[in-house]
N, C-alpha and C positions, 0 to 999 in steps of 0.2 A: 719496203725493201733494203737490204743492207747496203752498207757502203763505208768509206773510209777515204779520207782526203787529210793531207799534210802538207802546211807552206809555213816556210821560215823566210826570217830575213834580218836585217840588221840596218840601225840607224847610229853610226858611230861606234862607240863600243856599247851600245846597248841591243841585244840579240832577243827575238822573239820567235816564237814557234806556236801556230796554231794545229791543233788536233780534233779531227772532227769524225765521229763514228756513228753511224745510225744502224738500228736493226728493227724488226717489224714490230709493229704496235697497231692498235685498233684506231687510236685518236695521235694527235701530235704531243708527244712529251718531251720539253727541255731541258736538260741539266746543262747548267753553264760552271766552269771552275776557272778563276781568273786568282791571279795573285793581288795582294793588298795594295790599294790606289788604284786600281783598275775596276773596280765594282760596277762603274757606269757603263760597262761594255755588256753587261748581263743582259740589258734591255736591247741593245743593238744586235745582241745575238737572236734573241727571241724574235725581234722583229724581222731579220735576215731568213731566220727559219721558216717564218710564217708565210713568206713570200716564195719560198722555194719548195717547201714541203707541204703536203695535206695530213700525213700520217705517218707514224713512226717514233720510236724512241730516238731521240739525237742527245749524245754526249758532245759537248764542245768544251775544250781545255787551252787555257792559253797558259805557255810556261814563258817565263823574261828571266835575261841574265845581263844585268847593269855592271858593267866593270867597274865604272867610277862609283857606284854606290857601295862598293867593298869598303870603301873609304881609304883612310891612311891614320897610322898610329901614330900618335903624339904623346909627348909627356906632361903630365901636368906639374908644373915645377913647384906651386906651392904645396901641393899635395906631396909630393916628394921630399922638400924640405922639412916639412912637418915630420915625416915618417923618421928621415936622418937624424932628426933632432931629438926624438924619442929614444931612437937608437943609443944616442950618445947618452942621453940622462939615464938610461938603464942600463949602461953597460958596466958589468962588474956588480949588479945590485942582483942579478938572477942568474941563475945556476943553467946558462942556456948556450947552444953553439952561436957563434957570431954569424948575423944577418948577413944572407947570400943575397947577390944582385937579383938573381931570378924570383927569389922568395921577395925581394922588396916591388920588384916590378910587377908581380902577380897579385900585389894586394889591391883591392876596389877603390879604384880614383885615381890610381897613379898613371896607369896608360889609359887613354883615351882613343876613340874613333872618331875622326872627323871624317862625316860624310857630308860632302856638298850637295846643296838642294839643286836639282837641274834648273836650267832656265826655263821661262814660259814657252820661249821660241822652241827649245828642245823638247817639251813636254808636247807640245802642237806637232810638232814632226814624228814624234813615236806614235802618237795617238792617230796620225792619218796613215802611217806605215801600217800599223796593228789593224785599221779599218779595212784598208785596201787588201790585206792579207786575208782577214776574213771573208771578204768577198769572192777572191779567188778560189779558197777553199770549199765554199760553198757551189761555185761552178762545177769544180772539180767533183765534189761530191755527187751532185746532180748529174753528171756525166757517166760517172759509175753506175749510179743507179740506172740510167737510162739504159746502160748496157745489159744490167741484170734484168731490166722489164723486157727487153727483146728476146731475151732467152725464155722469161715465164710466159709471154704473148704465145711462141710455140707450143710450149707445155700445156696451156691453157686450152689452145686450140685442139690438141690431140686428145684431152680428156672431153670436149665438148664433141668431138668426132666418136669417142666411145658412148657417150650418152646417146647421140642420135643414132648409132647402130643399134643399139639396146632397144631405143624407141621404135624402130624399124621391126626389129625382132619381135618385140611385144604387139604390136600392131599386124605382123603377119600370122601369129600364134593363134591356133587353133581354138584356145579359149577366150581369146577375144571378139570371135567371131558370133555376131547375134543367133546364126541359123544353129551354129555348134552348141551355144548356150542353150537354146531354146529344146533342143534334142535331149541333151542330157538333163536339164530338168523334167522333160516328161519322162524321162527311163525313171528318174529317182522318183517322180510322183507315182508312177505305177507299182514301184517295189514298196512304198510306203503305205499306201492304199490296201485296205483288206480286200479279199477277193469276194464277189458277190455284191458289192456296192457300186451303184450306179453314181457316176459324177456329172454334174451338170457340164455339158461341154463349154457353155459360155462363164461359167464360173470358174471352169479350169483355164480357160485361156486368158481370163482376167488375171489371175493368180500366176500365171506362167509369165505374163507379160511384167507383173510387177518385179517378180524374182529376176527375170533375165533383164530389166531397166537397172536393178540393184548392181548386177555383174557385170554390166557394160561399161568398159574401161577407155569406150573410145575418146570420150572428153577429156580425159587425164592424158591419154597419147596426144591429143591435138595441141593441150596445153603445154606439155614437154615440148612440143615441135617450137611453139611460139616462144618459150623459153630459151632454147636453144638460139633462135633466130635473133633474139633481143640481146644476148649475152656476145654473140658475134658481132653486132653493130657497135655494142658499147666498144669492144676492144678495137675495131675499126677506127671509132669515132677518136679515140685517144683521151688524154686528160686525165683528172683523178677520178677513175671508176671503180675505186675497190670497194665502198660501201654500196653503190648499186648492185654490184656484183654479189656481194654478202646478200643482199636481198633477194637477189634471183636464185641463189643457193640455197636460200629457205623456201622457194617457191617450188624449185625442183624437187628437194625432200617431201614437201607435201604432197606432189601427184606422185611421187615413188611409193609413199606411204599409202596413198588411198589405193594405188593398184594393187600393191601387196594384198590388201585387205579385202579386195573384190574377185582377186584370182578365183577363177573357178577350177583349174587343174595345175597339177603340179609343176608342168613346162612354164607356164606363166608366172607362177609363183619365184620358179629359178630366175627367171630373168629380171624378175621385178628386185630381186635380191642382188643382182648382179648390177641392176641399175642403182641401187643405192648405195653400192661399193664404190663405183665409178663417180657418182655425185660427190662422196665424201673425200675422194681424191681431188676432185676438182674443186671443193671448200678450201681444202688444205694449201693449195696453191694460190687461190685467190685471198688468202689471208696474207700474201707477201705482196700484194698489188697496192699501189697507193690509189 
């Protein structure tokens, strides 16, 4: 399921922000981006993701802004004195414009940036704040995914209702009734047999029974009913049911395909085609369920 969460905070002049984005996926795939120096957080992100999510693609990004790490400019006096000495030494020997202040300060090594290293206590406080922020973001992401899950629940139930409606229509179809199947096969048999050729009634009954058995879709209809019930029970139970529903969709398709192949009249064939379309719509929504 999709979701987004963003948390931010500060420890003194140190600012941090977590952004979590999740999209649909068949398994759990975590991508973590953290600034240099915070690489150890990658494992923590993956552990937290495994605790809160079962499937989906999660992108976790940590952004930091340490005002103190911007450092302060200072002049390297030894380097500056060396440069000024060279300027005086070469004065009048080269046809060049006089050295400017900005040109001298722009020389490498003259200006330095002094970045103070944070104290261990400061680093520990930052680390703790970032970890707390990650946990909060994970909870917010989970809450957003649960809201979406509630909407998906109603949609999936709607698709299951449609599958059940078509199943009942197939069961009520004349093409699914054994008596009608037998009558139609007898008529086809009489049309195919040449006139004047006697047929052993027992053999005819045997052949018709075999053909009627092959065209009987009651078993597929009963299994469809069982699959609809199992899907509803899974959704009612909750939890990580996406993979189980994936499997049920495969079984739905298997029964629908068999029903279409056995259909002995156009009406039942049309119902089978509608059934396959409804199952595909159900499958598309199930891909979004954890």
